[in-house]
C-alpha positions in Angstrom: -24.9 30.2 -17.5 -26.0 32.7 -14.8 -23.3 34.2 -12.7 -23.8 36.6 -9.8 -20.2 37.8 -9.5 -17.9 37.8 -12.5 -15.4 39.8 -14.5 -15.8 41.0 -18.1 -12.8 41.7 -20.2 -12.9 43.4 -23.6 -9.6 43.2 -25.5 -9.7 46.2 -27.8 -7.4 47.6 -30.4 -5.5 49.8 -28.0 -6.5 49.0 -24.5 -8.0 46.4 -22.1 -11.5 47.2 -20.7 -12.5 45.4 -17.5 -15.8 45.3 -15.6 -16.7 43.6 -12.3 -20.3 42.5 -11.8 -21.4 41.9 -8.2 -25.0 40.5 -7.7 -25.5 41.0 -11.4 -24.8 44.7 -11.2 -21.9 46.7 -12.5 -19.7 47.4 -9.5 -16.5 48.8 -11.0 -14.8 49.4 -14.4 -11.2 49.8 -15.4 -9.3 50.7 -18.6 -5.7 49.4 -18.7 -2.8 48.9 -21.1 -2.3 45.7 -23.0 -0.3 43.0 -21.2 2.4 41.0 -22.8 2.2 38.2 -20.3 0.3 37.1 -17.2 3.2 38.2 -15.0 2.9 41.7 -16.5 -0.8 41.9 -15.4 0.3 42.4 -11.8 2.1 45.6 -12.9 -0.7 47.1 -14.9 -3.7 46.2 -12.8 -4.7 47.8 -9.6 -4.7 45.6 -6.4 -8.5 45.1 -6.4 -8.7 43.9 -10.0 -5.6 41.7 -9.7 -7.1 40.1 -6.5 -10.2 39.1 -8.5 -7.9 37.4 -11.0 -6.0 35.6 -8.3 -9.3 34.5 -6.6 -10.3 32.9 -9.9 -13.5 34.8 -10.2 -15.2 33.8 -13.6 -13.7 35.9 -16.4 -15.7 36.4 -19.6 -13.6 37.6 -22.5 -14.5 39.2 -25.8 -11.6 40.1 -28.1 -11.2 42.0 -31.4 -7.4 41.2 -31.3 -7.0 37.4 -31.3 -3.2 37.5 -30.9 -3.7 39.4 -27.6 -6.1 36.8 -26.2 -3.6 33.9 -26.0 -2.1 34.9 -22.6 -5.5 34.6 -20.9 -6.3 31.1 -22.1 -4.1 29.6 -19.3 -6.4 31.1 -16.7 -8.7 28.4 -15.4 -11.6 30.8 -14.9 -11.5 32.2 -18.4 -14.3 31.8 -20.9 -14.0 33.1 -24.5 -17.3 34.5 -25.7 -18.7 32.9 -28.8 -20.8 35.6 -30.5 -22.4 33.1 -32.9 -24.7 31.8 -30.3 -26.3 35.2 -29.9 -29.7 35.1 -31.6 -29.3 38.1 -33.9 -30.3 37.2 -37.4 -28.2 37.9 -40.6 -25.0 38.6 -38.8 -22.2 38.4 -41.4 -19.2 36.1 -40.7 -16.6 38.7 -40.1 -18.6 41.1 -37.9 -16.7 41.9 -34.8 -17.7 40.5 -31.5 -17.8 44.0 -30.0 -20.4 45.2 -32.4 -22.5 42.0 -31.9 -22.4 42.3 -28.1 -23.2 46.0 -28.0 -26.1 45.5 -30.4 -27.4 42.6 -28.4 -27.0 44.4 -25.1 -28.7 47.5 -26.5 -31.7 45.6 -27.8 -32.1 43.5 -24.7 -31.8 46.4 -22.3 -33.5 49.2 -24.3 -35.6 47.3 -26.8 -35.6 46.5 -30.5 -35.4 48.1 -33.1 -32.0 49.4 -32.0 -29.2 51.5 -33.4 -25.9 51.4 -31.5 -23.2 54.0 -32.1 -19.9 52.7 -30.6 -17.2 55.4 -30.2 -13.9 53.7 -29.6 -10.7 53.5 -31.7 -13.2 53.0 -34.5 -16.6 54.6 -34.7 -19.2 52.0 -35.7 -22.9 52.0 -36.4 -24.9 48.8 -36.0 -28.6 48.5 -36.4 -31.2 45.7 -35.9 -34.9 45.8 -36.5 -37.8 44.7 -34.4 -37.3 41.1 -35.4 -33.7 41.2 -34.1 -32.5 41.1 -37.6 -29.2 42.9 -38.4 -30.0 45.6 -40.9 -26.5 46.9 -41.5 -24.0 49.5 -40.3 -20.9 51.4 -41.0 -17.3 51.8 -39.7 -15.0 54.8 -39.7 -12.0 56.0 -37.7 -12.8 57.3 -34.2 -12.0 60.8 -32.8 -8.5 60.0 -31.5 -7.5 57.9 -34.5 -8.4 60.7 -36.9 -6.4 63.2 -34.9 -3.4 60.8 -34.7 -3.6 60.1 -38.4 -3.2 63.8 -39.3 -0.3 64.1 -36.9 1.6 61.0 -38.1 0.9 61.3 -41.8 1.6 65.0 -42.4 4.7 67.1 -42.2 3.5 70.3 -40.6 0.3 69.5 -38.6 0.7 69.4 -34.8 -0.4 66.6 -32.5 -3.8 67.6 -31.0 -5.4 66.5 -27.8 -9.1 66.1 -27.4 -10.8 68.9 -25.4 -13.9 68.6 -23.3 -15.5 71.8 -24.6 -16.5 71.8 -28.2 -14.3 74.0 -30.3 -15.7 76.9 -32.5 -16.7 75.5 -35.9 -14.9 78.3 -37.8 -11.4 78.1 -36.4 -8.7 80.8 -36.6 -5.6 78.7 -35.9 -4.3 75.2 -36.9 -5.0 73.3 -33.7 -8.6 74.5 -33.5 -9.0 73.9 -37.2 -8.0 70.3 -36.8 -10.3 69.9 -33.8 -13.2 71.5 -35.7 -12.7 69.4 -38.8 -12.6 66.1 -36.9 -15.3 66.8 -34.2 -17.9 68.5 -36.4 -17.5 65.9 -39.2 -18.0 63.0 -36.7 -21.0 64.5 -34.8 -22.6 65.5 -38.2 -22.1 61.9 -39.3 -23.7 60.6 -36.1 -26.6 63.0 -36.6 -27.0 62.0 -40.2 -27.0 58.2 -39.6 -29.3 58.7 -36.6 -31.9 60.7 -38.6 -31.8 58.2 -41.5 -32.3 55.3 -39.1 -35.2 57.0 -37.3 -36.8 57.8 -40.7 -37.0 54.0 -41.2 -37.6 53.0 -37.6 -39.3 55.9 -35.9 -39.8 54.0 -32.6 -36.2 52.7 -32.5 -33.8 53.1 -29.6 -30.5 54.9 -30.4 -27.7 54.2 -28.0 -24.3 55.9 -27.9 -21.6 53.9 -26.2 -17.8 53.4 -26.0 -14.9 55.3 -24.5 -15.8 58.6 -26.2 -19.6 58.3 -25.7 -19.9 60.9 -22.9 -17.6 63.4 -24.8 -19.4 63.0 -28.1 -22.8 63.2 -26.3 -21.8 66.6 -25.0 -20.6 67.7 -28.4 -23.9 66.6 -29.9 -25.8 68.4 -27.2 -24.0 71.7 -27.9 -24.2 71.4 -31.7 -27.4 69.5 -32.4 -29.5 69.6 -29.2 -32.7 68.4 -31.0 -31.1 65.0 -31.8 -29.8 64.3 -28.3 -33.4 63.8 -27.1 -33.4 60.6 -29.1 -30.0 59.3 -28.0 -29.3 57.3 -24.8 -25.7 57.4 -23.6 -24.6 54.1 -22.1 -20.8 53.8 -21.9 -20.8 50.2 -20.5 -23.2 48.8 -23.1 -20.8 46.0 -24.2 -20.7 44.6 -20.6 -24.5 44.6 -20.5 -24.2 42.6 -23.8 -22.0 40.1 -22.1 -24.5 39.9 -19.2 -27.3 39.1 -21.6 -25.0 36.6 -23.4 -24.5 34.7 -20.1 -28.3 34.5 -19.7 -28.6 32.6 -22.9 -27.0 29.5 -21.2 -25.4 28.4 -24.5 -21.9 29.8 -24.3 -19.0 27.5 -24.9 -15.6 27.9 -23.4 -12.5 28.0 -25.4 
């Protein structure tokens, strides 16, 4: 199925991520709260996005939260993405549709081999070789989830907001110490996974995507500038993955 104008919807663990394609190019993106009903969509979506829903523009949905997907099934224009038709080899049965789509989008747009680092609620690593075979990956809590975990599961540690500028590594107060611990551990992990991957696939593409991609990219540039030369930042990679999925012409609705 090849569409010129369509909406993509990613139902994530904490938010909804929308994208509008016009003439097969990304025109606009939105991040919104989860909706409890179709009626509630009118309250959480801006007028432009809601008008696309009303106009029944084709809506392609990928969800990591099946229970939150049900309300969209009554929309006549909705198509639920079936990641099993994507021709990546050795994908394991429980691998999330978000990881499959970003890996497929990364490889199709930037070339295989490909390592995708997706920085959302979870931080995930997903790699495929030159034969489009899934090599493996890893999953850990993302930046915000790590900060929230310390706040909600300790008695004395404060709630910390993410800052745009990287904090000093050797902190002299508790808020900075928390930021330092989370941020430097995460970017050190990204650097380590990237270097290990490149040692096996020297000509590979490495793509950083997700809601915190730009922020983590800046942190990496400040702390490990040598590795950023090998990393491409593409916040909307999952939508490019949906676009490539539509080109396959094999997708099945609901």
